[in-house]
N, CA, C, O and the ligand as a Tripos MOL2 file, in Angstrom:
@<TRIPOS>MOLECULE
protein
  265   263    67     0     0
PROTEIN
NO_CHARGES

@<TRIPOS>ATOM
      1 N           0.8290   -1.1940    0.0000 N.3       1 MET1
      2 CA          0.0000    0.0000    0.0000 C.3       1 MET1
      3 C           0.8710    1.2540    0.0000 C.2       1 MET1
      4 O           1.8910    1.3260    0.6850 O.2       1 MET1
      5 N           0.4440    2.2250   -0.7780 N.am      2 LYS2
      6 CA          1.1530    3.4750   -0.8730 C.3       2 LYS2
      7 C           0.2620    4.5970   -0.3410 C.2       2 LYS2
      8 O          -0.9460    4.5960   -0.5760 O.2       2 LYS2
      9 N           0.8580    5.5550    0.3770 N.am      3 THR3
     10 CA          0.0800    6.6750    0.9000 C.3       3 THR3
     11 C           0.6850    7.9830    0.4300 C.2       3 THR3
     12 O           1.8990    8.1800    0.4960 O.2       3 THR3
     13 N          -0.1700    8.8740   -0.0430 N.am      4 ILE4
     14 CA          0.2910   10.2010   -0.4580 C.3       4 ILE4
     15 C          -0.5440   11.2540    0.2620 C.2       4 ILE4
     16 O          -1.6510   10.9790    0.7250 O.2       4 ILE4
     17 N           0.0020   12.4580    0.3460 N.am      5 ARG5
     18 CA         -0.7660   13.5490    0.9390 C.3       5 ARG5
     19 C          -1.2700   14.4550   -0.1790 C.2       5 ARG5
     20 O          -0.5190   14.8380   -1.0770 O.2       5 ARG5
     21 N          -2.5510   14.7870   -0.1050 N.am      6 VAL6
     22 CA         -3.1720   15.6140   -1.1350 C.3       6 VAL6
     23 C          -3.6100   16.9410   -0.5190 C.2       6 VAL6
     24 O          -4.3160   16.9850    0.4890 O.2       6 VAL6
     25 N          -3.1670   18.0080   -1.1570 N.am      7 LYS7
     26 CA         -3.4980   19.3490   -0.6690 C.3       7 LYS7
     27 C          -4.7350   19.8790   -1.3760 C.2       7 LYS7
     28 O          -4.9080   19.6730   -2.5770 O.2       7 LYS7
     29 N          -5.5990   20.5650   -0.6270 N.am      8 GLY8
     30 CA         -6.6930   21.3030   -1.2450 C.3       8 GLY8
     31 C          -8.0660   20.6570   -1.1430 C.2       8 GLY8
     32 O          -9.0450   21.2010   -1.6520 O.2       8 GLY8
     33 N          -8.1490   19.4900   -0.4850 N.am      9 MET9
     34 CA         -9.4640   18.8480   -0.3600 C.3       9 MET9
     35 C         -10.2360   19.4700    0.7990 C.2       9 MET9
     36 O          -9.7000   19.6440    1.8940 O.2       9 MET9
     37 N         -11.5150   19.8050    0.5410 N.am     10 SER10
     38 CA        -12.2880   20.4500    1.5940 C.3      10 SER10
     39 C         -13.6640   19.8410    1.8200 C.2      10 SER10
     40 O         -14.3350   20.1940    2.7900 O.2      10 SER10
     41 N         -14.0970   18.9460    0.9620 N.am     11 CYS11
     42 CA        -15.4210   18.3530    1.1500 C.3      11 CYS11
     43 C         -15.4980   16.9960    0.4700 C.2      11 CYS11
     44 O         -14.5330   16.5350   -0.1390 O.2      11 CYS11
     45 N         -16.6640   16.3610    0.5850 N.am     12 ASP12
     46 CA        -16.8280   15.0250    0.0120 C.3      12 ASP12
     47 C         -16.6880   15.0180   -1.5040 C.2      12 ASP12
     48 O         -16.2790   14.0200   -2.0970 O.2      12 ASP12
     49 N         -17.0350   16.1450   -2.1250 N.am     13 HIS13
     50 CA        -16.8680   16.2300   -3.5700 C.3      13 HIS13
     51 C         -15.3910   16.1200   -3.9430 C.2      13 HIS13
     52 O         -15.0330   15.4580   -4.9170 O.2      13 HIS13
     53 N         -14.5530   16.7690   -3.1630 N.am     14 CYS14
     54 CA        -13.1100   16.6900   -3.3890 C.3      14 CYS14
     55 C         -12.6360   15.2450   -3.2460 C.2      14 CYS14
     56 O         -11.8360   14.7590   -4.0470 O.2      14 CYS14
     57 N         -13.1360   14.5720   -2.2230 N.am     15 VAL15
     58 CA        -12.7560   13.1790   -1.9850 C.3      15 VAL15
     59 C         -13.1140   12.3290   -3.1990 C.2      15 VAL15
     60 O         -12.3270   11.4910   -3.6390 O.2      15 VAL15
     61 N         -14.3150   12.5570   -3.7340 N.am     16 MET16
     62 CA        -14.7600   11.8110   -4.9150 C.3      16 MET16
     63 C         -13.8640   12.0990   -6.1180 C.2      16 MET16
     64 O         -13.4770   11.1940   -6.8570 O.2      16 MET16
     65 N         -13.5430   13.3890   -6.2950 N.am     17 ALA17
     66 CA        -12.7340   13.7930   -7.4510 C.3      17 ALA17
     67 C         -11.3410   13.1770   -7.3750 C.2      17 ALA17
     68 O         -10.8130   12.6980   -8.3790 O.2      17 ALA17
     69 N         -10.7480   13.1920   -6.1820 N.am     18 VAL18
     70 CA         -9.3990   12.6320   -6.0090 C.3      18 VAL18
     71 C          -9.4350   11.1090   -6.1600 C.2      18 VAL18
     72 O          -8.5360   10.5100   -6.7510 O.2      18 VAL18
     73 N         -10.4810   10.5010   -5.6200 N.am     19 THR19
     74 CA        -10.6310    9.0470   -5.7380 C.3      19 THR19
     75 C         -10.7160    8.6440   -7.2080 C.2      19 THR19
     76 O         -10.0990    7.6660   -7.6300 O.2      19 THR19
     77 N         -11.4860    9.4080   -7.9810 N.am     20 LYS20
     78 CA        -11.6580    9.1300   -9.3990 C.3      20 LYS20
     79 C         -10.3380    9.3540  -10.1610 C.2      20 LYS20
     80 O          -9.9670    8.5640  -11.0280 O.2      20 LYS20
     81 N          -9.6440   10.4400   -9.8190 N.am     21 ALA21
     82 CA         -8.3820   10.7640  -10.4910 C.3      21 ALA21
     83 C          -7.3520    9.6620  -10.2440 C.2      21 ALA21
     84 O          -6.6540    9.2270  -11.1600 O.2      21 ALA21
     85 N          -7.2730    9.2230   -8.9910 N.am     22 LEU22
     86 CA         -6.3130    8.1650   -8.6530 C.3      22 LEU22
     87 C          -6.6820    6.8580   -9.3430 C.2      22 LEU22
     88 O          -5.8210    6.1370   -9.8460 O.2      22 LEU22
     89 N          -7.9790    6.5700   -9.3550 N.am     23 GLY23
     90 CA         -8.4520    5.3200   -9.9370 C.3      23 GLY23
     91 C          -8.2120    5.2370  -11.4340 C.2      23 GLY23
     92 O          -8.2330    4.1530  -12.0160 O.2      23 GLY23
     93 N          -7.9790    6.4070  -12.0630 N.am     24 SER24
     94 CA         -7.7670    6.4320  -13.5090 C.3      24 SER24
     95 C          -6.3370    6.0560  -13.8850 C.2      24 SER24
     96 O          -6.0280    5.8520  -15.0590 O.2      24 SER24
     97 N          -5.4630    5.9660  -12.8740 N.am     25 VAL25
     98 CA         -4.0580    5.6560  -13.1550 C.3      25 VAL25
     99 C          -3.8640    4.1400  -13.2210 C.2      25 VAL25
    100 O          -4.3250    3.4030  -12.3490 O.2      25 VAL25
    101 N          -3.1830    3.6950  -14.2600 N.am     26 GLU26
    102 CA         -2.9390    2.2660  -14.4420 C.3      26 GLU26
    103 C          -2.1630    1.6790  -13.2660 C.2      26 GLU26
    104 O          -1.1430    2.2310  -12.8520 O.2      26 GLU26
    105 N          -2.6440    0.5710  -12.7340 N.am     27 GLY27
    106 CA         -1.9600   -0.1060  -11.6410 C.3      27 GLY27
    107 C          -2.4910    0.2510  -10.2640 C.2      27 GLY27
    108 O          -2.1600   -0.3980   -9.2710 O.2      27 GLY27
    109 N          -3.3260    1.2960  -10.2120 N.am     28 VAL28
    110 CA         -3.8820    1.7350   -8.9270 C.3      28 VAL28
    111 C          -5.1850    0.9980   -8.6450 C.2      28 VAL28
    112 O          -6.0680    0.9230   -9.5000 O.2      28 VAL28
    113 N          -5.2940    0.4510   -7.4250 N.am     29 SER29
    114 CA         -6.5640   -0.1510   -7.0220 C.3      29 SER29
    115 C          -6.8090    0.1030   -5.5430 C.2      29 SER29
    116 O          -5.9100    0.5230   -4.8140 O.2      29 SER29
    117 N          -8.0390   -0.1580   -5.1120 N.am     30 ASN30
    118 CA         -8.4000    0.0280   -3.6910 C.3      30 ASN30
    119 C          -8.0830    1.4240   -3.1680 C.2      30 ASN30
    120 O          -7.4390    1.5670   -2.1280 O.2      30 ASN30
    121 N          -8.5240    2.4390   -3.8740 N.am     31 VAL31
    122 CA         -8.2390    3.8070   -3.4540 C.3      31 VAL31
    123 C          -9.0610    4.1700   -2.2140 C.2      31 VAL31
    124 O         -10.2730    3.9560   -2.1650 O.2      31 VAL31
    125 N          -8.3760    4.7190   -1.2280 N.am     32 ARG32
    126 CA         -9.0450    5.2300   -0.0340 C.3      32 ARG32
    127 C          -8.5490    6.6530    0.1960 C.2      32 ARG32
    128 O          -7.3440    6.8920    0.2710 O.2      32 ARG32
    129 N          -9.4690    7.5820    0.3070 N.am     33 VAL33
    130 CA         -9.1040    8.9790    0.5280 C.3      33 VAL33
    131 C          -9.7150    9.4360    1.8380 C.2      33 VAL33
    132 O         -10.9160    9.2870    2.0610 O.2      33 VAL33
    133 N          -8.8740    9.9970    2.7080 N.am     34 ASP34
    134 CA         -9.3480   10.4730    4.0040 C.3      34 ASP34
    135 C          -9.2930   11.9930    4.0450 C.2      34 ASP34
    136 O          -8.2230   12.5990    4.0040 O.2      34 ASP34
    137 N         -10.4690   12.5850    4.1280 N.am     35 LEU35
    138 CA        -10.5800   14.0420    4.0930 C.3      35 LEU35
    139 C          -9.9060   14.6880    5.3060 C.2      35 LEU35
    140 O          -9.1990   15.6850    5.1640 O.2      35 LEU35
    141 N         -10.1210   14.1290    6.4800 N.am     36 ALA36
    142 CA         -9.6030   14.7220    7.7160 C.3      36 ALA36
    143 C          -8.0770   14.8060    7.7160 C.2      36 ALA36
    144 O          -7.5080   15.8310    8.0910 O.2      36 ALA36
    145 N          -7.4250   13.7360    7.2970 N.am     37 SER37
    146 CA         -5.9580   13.7160    7.3260 C.3      37 SER37
    147 C          -5.3550   14.2310    6.0240 C.2      37 SER37
    148 O          -4.1650   14.5400    5.9720 O.2      37 SER37
    149 N          -6.1650   14.3260    4.9740 N.am     38 GLY38
    150 CA         -5.6620   14.7470    3.6780 C.3      38 GLY38
    151 C          -4.8130   13.6820    3.0180 C.2      38 GLY38
    152 O          -4.0020   13.9750    2.1390 O.2      38 GLY38
    153 N          -5.0030   12.4360    3.4480 N.am     39 GLU39
    154 CA         -4.1880   11.3560    2.9110 C.3      39 GLU39
    155 C          -4.9930   10.4730    1.9570 C.2      39 GLU39
    156 O          -6.1830   10.2250    2.1500 O.2      39 GLU39
    157 N          -4.3030   10.0190    0.9380 N.am     40 ALA40
    158 CA         -4.8980    9.0750    0.0050 C.3      40 ALA40
    159 C          -3.9980    7.8580   -0.0660 C.2      40 ALA40
    160 O          -2.7800    7.9850   -0.1860 O.2      40 ALA40
    161 N          -4.5920    6.6880    0.0080 N.am     41 SER41
    162 CA         -3.7770    5.4780   -0.0980 C.3      41 SER41
    163 C          -4.3770    4.5540   -1.1490 C.2      41 SER41
    164 O          -5.5710    4.5950   -1.4460 O.2      41 SER41
    165 N          -3.5080    3.7270   -1.6950 N.am     42 PHE42
    166 CA         -3.9610    2.8000   -2.7330 C.3      42 PHE42
    167 C          -3.0140    1.6130   -2.8170 C.2      42 PHE42
    168 O          -1.8610    1.6840   -2.3940 O.2      42 PHE42
    169 N          -3.5220    0.5340   -3.3680 N.am     43 ASP43
    170 CA         -2.7010   -0.6340   -3.6220 C.3      43 ASP43
    171 C          -2.2150   -0.5770   -5.0640 C.2      43 ASP43
    172 O          -2.8300    0.0580   -5.9210 O.2      43 ASP43
    173 N          -1.1020   -1.2540   -5.3080 N.am     44 GLU44
    174 CA         -0.5310   -1.2720   -6.6510 C.3      44 GLU44
    175 C          -0.6040   -2.6820   -7.2260 C.2      44 GLU44
    176 O          -0.0050   -3.6180   -6.6960 O.2      44 GLU44
    177 N          -1.3430   -2.8130   -8.3120 N.am     45 THR45
    178 CA         -1.4000   -4.1130   -8.9780 C.3      45 THR45
    179 C          -0.2120   -4.2780   -9.9120 C.2      45 THR45
    180 O           0.0870   -5.3820  -10.3670 O.2      45 THR45
    181 N           0.4680   -3.1560  -10.1960 N.am     46 LYS46
    182 CA          1.7270   -3.1240  -10.9360 C.3      46 LYS46
    183 C           2.3880   -1.7940  -10.5980 C.2      46 LYS46
    184 O           1.7230   -0.9030  -10.0700 O.2      46 LYS46
    185 N           3.6870   -1.6310  -10.8890 N.am     47 PRO47
    186 CA          4.3600   -0.3900  -10.5140 C.3      47 PRO47
    187 C           3.6260    0.8520  -11.0480 C.2      47 PRO47
    188 O           3.3310    0.9620  -12.2370 O.2      47 PRO47
    189 N           3.3480    1.7690  -10.1310 N.am     48 VAL48
    190 CA          2.5850    2.9620  -10.4880 C.3      48 VAL48
    191 C           3.5310    4.1390  -10.7310 C.2      48 VAL48
    192 O           4.4540    4.3810   -9.9540 O.2      48 VAL48
    193 N           3.2870    4.8550  -11.8110 N.am     49 ASP49
    194 CA          4.0710    6.0360  -12.1520 C.3      49 ASP49
    195 C           3.5950    7.2200  -11.3040 C.2      49 ASP49
    196 O           2.5220    7.7710  -11.5480 O.2      49 ASP49
    197 N           4.3950    7.6040  -10.3120 N.am     50 ILE50
    198 CA          3.9780    8.6420   -9.3660 C.3      50 ILE50
    199 C           3.8250   10.0040  -10.0600 C.2      50 ILE50
    200 O           3.0350   10.8450   -9.6310 O.2      50 ILE50
    201 N           4.5910   10.2040  -11.1320 N.am     51 ASN51
    202 CA          4.4460   11.4540  -11.8930 C.3      51 ASN51
    203 C           3.0770   11.5320  -12.5600 C.2      51 ASN51
    204 O           2.4730   12.6010  -12.6460 O.2      51 ASN51
    205 N           2.6050   10.3920  -13.0250 N.am     52 LEU52
    206 CA          1.2790   10.3360  -13.6390 C.3      52 LEU52
    207 C           0.2090   10.5600  -12.5710 C.2      52 LEU52
    208 O          -0.7910   11.2370  -12.8120 O.2      52 LEU52
    209 N           0.4310    9.9870  -11.3900 N.am     53 VAL53
    210 CA         -0.4870   10.2060  -10.2700 C.3      53 VAL53
    211 C          -0.5840   11.7040   -9.9730 C.2      53 VAL53
    212 O          -1.6780   12.2490   -9.8290 O.2      53 VAL53
    213 N           0.5800   12.3620   -9.8840 N.am     54 ALA54
    214 CA          0.6120   13.8000   -9.5870 C.3      54 ALA54
    215 C          -0.1080   14.6020  -10.6690 C.2      54 ALA54
    216 O          -0.8270   15.5580  -10.3790 O.2      54 ALA54
    217 N           0.0980   14.1950  -11.9160 N.am     55 GLU55
    218 CA         -0.5240   14.9020  -13.0360 C.3      55 GLU55
    219 C          -2.0500   14.7760  -13.0060 C.2      55 GLU55
    220 O          -2.7610   15.7540  -13.2350 O.2      55 GLU55
    221 N          -2.5430   13.5800  -12.7250 N.am     56 ARG56
    222 CA         -3.9980   13.3610  -12.6750 C.3      56 ARG56
    223 C          -4.6210   14.1260  -11.5120 C.2      56 ARG56
    224 O          -5.7060   14.6950  -11.6360 O.2      56 ARG56
    225 N          -3.9190   14.1300  -10.3840 N.am     57 ILE57
    226 CA         -4.4070   14.8530   -9.2050 C.3      57 ILE57
    227 C          -4.4760   16.3470   -9.5170 C.2      57 ILE57
    228 O          -5.4370   17.0290   -9.1640 O.2      57 ILE57
    229 N          -3.4350   16.8330  -10.1850 N.am     58 ARG58
    230 CA         -3.3690   18.2520  -10.5400 C.3      58 ARG58
    231 C          -4.4990   18.6230  -11.5100 C.2      58 ARG58
    232 O          -5.1340   19.6690  -11.3820 O.2      58 ARG58
    233 N          -4.7220   17.7530  -12.4620 N.am     59 LYS59
    234 CA         -5.7910   17.9990  -13.4450 C.3      59 LYS59
    235 C          -7.1470   18.0800  -12.7670 C.2      59 LYS59
    236 O          -8.0330   18.8100  -13.2120 O.2      59 LYS59
    237 N          -7.3060   17.3110  -11.6700 N.am     60 ALA60
    238 CA         -8.5690   17.3320  -10.9370 C.3      60 ALA60
    239 C          -8.6800   18.5790  -10.0690 C.2      60 ALA60
    240 O          -9.7470   18.8710   -9.5280 O.2      60 ALA60
    241 N          -7.5670   19.3200   -9.9340 N.am     61 GLY61
    242 CA         -7.6080   20.5770   -9.1850 C.3      61 GLY61
    243 C          -6.9410   20.5490   -7.8290 C.2      61 GLY61
    244 O          -7.1460   21.4460   -7.0120 O.2      61 GLY61
    245 N          -6.1370   19.5130   -7.5830 N.am     62 TYR62
    246 CA         -5.4700   19.3800   -6.2840 C.3      62 TYR62
    247 C          -3.9790   19.1770   -6.4860 C.2      62 TYR62
    248 O          -3.4980   19.0370   -7.6110 O.2      62 TYR62
    249 N          -3.2560   19.1650   -5.3680 N.am     63 GLU63
    250 CA         -1.8050   19.0090   -5.4400 C.3      63 GLU63
    251 C          -1.3590   17.8930   -4.5170 C.2      63 GLU63
    252 O          -1.9500   17.6600   -3.4630 O.2      63 GLU63
    253 N          -0.3030   17.2090   -4.9320 N.am     64 ILE64
    254 CA          0.3340   16.2590   -4.0300 C.3      64 ILE64
    255 C           1.3410   17.0330   -3.1970 C.2      64 ILE64
    256 O           2.0880   17.8660   -3.7100 O.2      64 ILE64
    257 N           1.3490   16.7430   -1.9040 N.am     65 GLU65
    258 CA          2.2320   17.4470   -0.9990 C.3      65 GLU65
    259 C           3.4720   16.5970   -0.7500 C.2      65 GLU65
    260 O           3.3850   15.3740   -0.6510 O.2      65 GLU65
    261 N           4.6130   17.2470   -0.6520 N.am     66 GLY66
    262 CA          5.8380   16.5420   -0.2820 C.3      66 GLY66
    263 C           6.6400   16.0400   -1.4620 C.2      66 GLY66
    264 O           7.6930   15.4290   -1.2790 O.2      66 GLY66
    265 CU        -14.7120   19.8360   -2.1660 Cu       67 CU67
@<TRIPOS>BOND
     1     1     2 1
     2     2     3 1
     3     3     4 2
     4     3     5 am
     5     5     6 1
     6     6     7 1
     7     7     8 2
     8     7     9 am
     9     9    10 1
    10    10    11 1
    11    11    12 2
    12    11    13 am
    13    13    14 1
    14    14    15 1
    15    15    16 2
    16    15    17 am
    17    17    18 1
    18    18    19 1
    19    19    20 2
    20    19    21 am
    21    21    22 1
    22    22    23 1
    23    23    24 2
    24    23    25 am
    25    25    26 1
    26    26    27 1
    27    27    28 2
    28    27    29 am
    29    29    30 1
    30    30    31 1
    31    31    32 2
    32    31    33 am
    33    33    34 1
    34    34    35 1
    35    35    36 2
    36    35    37 am
    37    37    38 1
    38    38    39 1
    39    39    40 2
    40    39    41 am
    41    41    42 1
    42    42    43 1
    43    43    44 2
    44    43    45 am
    45    45    46 1
    46    46    47 1
    47    47    48 2
    48    47    49 am
    49    49    50 1
    50    50    51 1
    51    51    52 2
    52    51    53 am
    53    53    54 1
    54    54    55 1
    55    55    56 2
    56    55    57 am
    57    57    58 1
    58    58    59 1
    59    59    60 2
    60    59    61 am
    61    61    62 1
    62    62    63 1
    63    63    64 2
    64    63    65 am
    65    65    66 1
    66    66    67 1
    67    67    68 2
    68    67    69 am
    69    69    70 1
    70    70    71 1
    71    71    72 2
    72    71    73 am
    73    73    74 1
    74    74    75 1
    75    75    76 2
    76    75    77 am
    77    77    78 1
    78    78    79 1
    79    79    80 2
    80    79    81 am
    81    81    82 1
    82    82    83 1
    83    83    84 2
    84    83    85 am
    85    85    86 1
    86    86    87 1
    87    87    88 2
    88    87    89 am
    89    89    90 1
    90    90    91 1
    91    91    92 2
    92    91    93 am
    93    93    94 1
    94    94    95 1
    95    95    96 2
    96    95    97 am
    97    97    98 1
    98    98    99 1
    99    99   100 2
   100    99   101 am
   101   101   102 1
   102   102   103 1
   103   103   104 2
   104   103   105 am
   105   105   106 1
   106   106   107 1
   107   107   108 2
   108   107   109 am
   109   109   110 1
   110   110   111 1
   111   111   112 2
   112   111   113 am
   113   113   114 1
   114   114   115 1
   115   115   116 2
   116   115   117 am
   117   117   118 1
   118   118   119 1
   119   119   120 2
   120   119   121 am
   121   121   122 1
   122   122   123 1
   123   123   124 2
   124   123   125 am
   125   125   126 1
   126   126   127 1
   127   127   128 2
   128   127   129 am
   129   129   130 1
   130   130   131 1
   131   131   132 2
   132   131   133 am
   133   133   134 1
   134   134   135 1
   135   135   136 2
   136   135   137 am
   137   137   138 1
   138   138   139 1
   139   139   140 2
   140   139   141 am
   141   141   142 1
   142   142   143 1
   143   143   144 2
   144   143   145 am
   145   145   146 1
   146   146   147 1
   147   147   148 2
   148   147   149 am
   149   149   150 1
   150   150   151 1
   151   151   152 2
   152   151   153 am
   153   153   154 1
   154   154   155 1
   155   155   156 2
   156   155   157 am
   157   157   158 1
   158   158   159 1
   159   159   160 2
   160   159   161 am
   161   161   162 1
   162   162   163 1
   163   163   164 2
   164   163   165 am
   165   165   166 1
   166   166   167 1
   167   167   168 2
   168   167   169 am
   169   169   170 1
   170   170   171 1
   171   171   172 2
   172   171   173 am
   173   173   174 1
   174   174   175 1
   175   175   176 2
   176   175   177 am
   177   177   178 1
   178   178   179 1
   179   179   180 2
   180   179   181 am
   181   181   182 1
   182   182   183 1
   183   183   184 2
   184   183   185 am
   185   185   186 1
   186   186   187 1
   187   187   188 2
   188   187   189 am
   189   189   190 1
   190   190   191 1
   191   191   192 2
   192   191   193 am
   193   193   194 1
   194   194   195 1
   195   195   196 2
   196   195   197 am
   197   197   198 1
   198   198   199 1
   199   199   200 2
   200   199   201 am
   201   201   202 1
   202   202   203 1
   203   203   204 2
   204   203   205 am
   205   205   206 1
   206   206   207 1
   207   207   208 2
   208   207   209 am
   209   209   210 1
   210   210   211 1
   211   211   212 2
   212   211   213 am
   213   213   214 1
   214   214   215 1
   215   215   216 2
   216   215   217 am
   217   217   218 1
   218   218   219 1
   219   219   220 2
   220   219   221 am
   221   221   222 1
   222   222   223 1
   223   223   224 2
   224   223   225 am
   225   225   226 1
   226   226   227 1
   227   227   228 2
   228   227   229 am
   229   229   230 1
   230   230   231 1
   231   231   232 2
   232   231   233 am
   233   233   234 1
   234   234   235 1
   235   235   236 2
   236   235   237 am
   237   237   238 1
   238   238   239 1
   239   239   240 2
   240   239   241 am
   241   241   242 1
   242   242   243 1
   243   243   244 2
   244   243   245 am
   245   245   246 1
   246   246   247 1
   247   247   248 2
   248   247   249 am
   249   249   250 1
   250   250   251 1
   251   251   252 2
   252   251   253 am
   253   253   254 1
   254   254   255 1
   255   255   256 2
   256   255   257 am
   257   257   258 1
   258   258   259 1
   259   259   260 2
   260   259   261 am
   261   261   262 1
   262   262   263 1
   263   263   264 2
@<TRIPOS>SUBSTRUCTURE
     1 MET1         2 RESIDUE 1 A MET
     2 LYS2         6 RESIDUE 1 A LYS
     3 THR3        10 RESIDUE 1 A THR
     4 ILE4        14 RESIDUE 1 A ILE
     5 ARG5        18 RESIDUE 1 A ARG
     6 VAL6        22 RESIDUE 1 A VAL
     7 LYS7        26 RESIDUE 1 A LYS
     8 GLY8        30 RESIDUE 1 A GLY
     9 MET9        34 RESIDUE 1 A MET
    10 SER10       38 RESIDUE 1 A SER
    11 CYS11       42 RESIDUE 1 A CYS
    12 ASP12       46 RESIDUE 1 A ASP
    13 HIS13       50 RESIDUE 1 A HIS
    14 CYS14       54 RESIDUE 1 A CYS
    15 VAL15       58 RESIDUE 1 A VAL
    16 MET16       62 RESIDUE 1 A MET
    17 ALA17       66 RESIDUE 1 A ALA
    18 VAL18       70 RESIDUE 1 A VAL
    19 THR19       74 RESIDUE 1 A THR
    20 LYS20       78 RESIDUE 1 A LYS
    21 ALA21       82 RESIDUE 1 A ALA
    22 LEU22       86 RESIDUE 1 A LEU
    23 GLY23       90 RESIDUE 1 A GLY
    24 SER24       94 RESIDUE 1 A SER
    25 VAL25       98 RESIDUE 1 A VAL
    26 GLU26      102 RESIDUE 1 A GLU
    27 GLY27      106 RESIDUE 1 A GLY
    28 VAL28      110 RESIDUE 1 A VAL
    29 SER29      114 RESIDUE 1 A SER
    30 ASN30      118 RESIDUE 1 A ASN
    31 VAL31      122 RESIDUE 1 A VAL
    32 ARG32      126 RESIDUE 1 A ARG
    33 VAL33      130 RESIDUE 1 A VAL
    34 ASP34      134 RESIDUE 1 A ASP
    35 LEU35      138 RESIDUE 1 A LEU
    36 ALA36      142 RESIDUE 1 A ALA
    37 SER37      146 RESIDUE 1 A SER
    38 GLY38      150 RESIDUE 1 A GLY
    39 GLU39      154 RESIDUE 1 A GLU
    40 ALA40      158 RESIDUE 1 A ALA
    41 SER41      162 RESIDUE 1 A SER
    42 PHE42      166 RESIDUE 1 A PHE
    43 ASP43      170 RESIDUE 1 A ASP
    44 GLU44      174 RESIDUE 1 A GLU
    45 THR45      178 RESIDUE 1 A THR
    46 LYS46      182 RESIDUE 1 A LYS
    47 PRO47      186 RESIDUE 1 A PRO
    48 VAL48      190 RESIDUE 1 A VAL
    49 ASP49      194 RESIDUE 1 A ASP
    50 ILE50      198 RESIDUE 1 A ILE
    51 ASN51      202 RESIDUE 1 A ASN
    52 LEU52      206 RESIDUE 1 A LEU
    53 VAL53      210 RESIDUE 1 A VAL
    54 ALA54      214 RESIDUE 1 A ALA
    55 GLU55      218 RESIDUE 1 A GLU
    56 ARG56      222 RESIDUE 1 A ARG
    57 ILE57      226 RESIDUE 1 A ILE
    58 ARG58      230 RESIDUE 1 A ARG
    59 LYS59      234 RESIDUE 1 A LYS
    60 ALA60      238 RESIDUE 1 A ALA
    61 GLY61      242 RESIDUE 1 A GLY
    62 TYR62      246 RESIDUE 1 A TYR
    63 GLU63      250 RESIDUE 1 A GLU
    64 ILE64      254 RESIDUE 1 A ILE
    65 GLU65      258 RESIDUE 1 A GLU
    66 GLY66      262 RESIDUE 1 A GLY
    67 CU67       265 GROUP 0 **** ****
């Protein structure tokens, strides 16, 4: 399992948008997004390109922190 921090989420809509963005990346499964902690975690069915993850998150309107 991999965990990333996502900046800019403020409501359930944000959680849905980030969940969808992460789920669109090849190799990502079991996405869990926690609004309170700002953390998103997922399992990898194959090596995940973190740059692609960052790009999809950004396109959805959020940023990866760190
Ligand atoms: Cu929101």
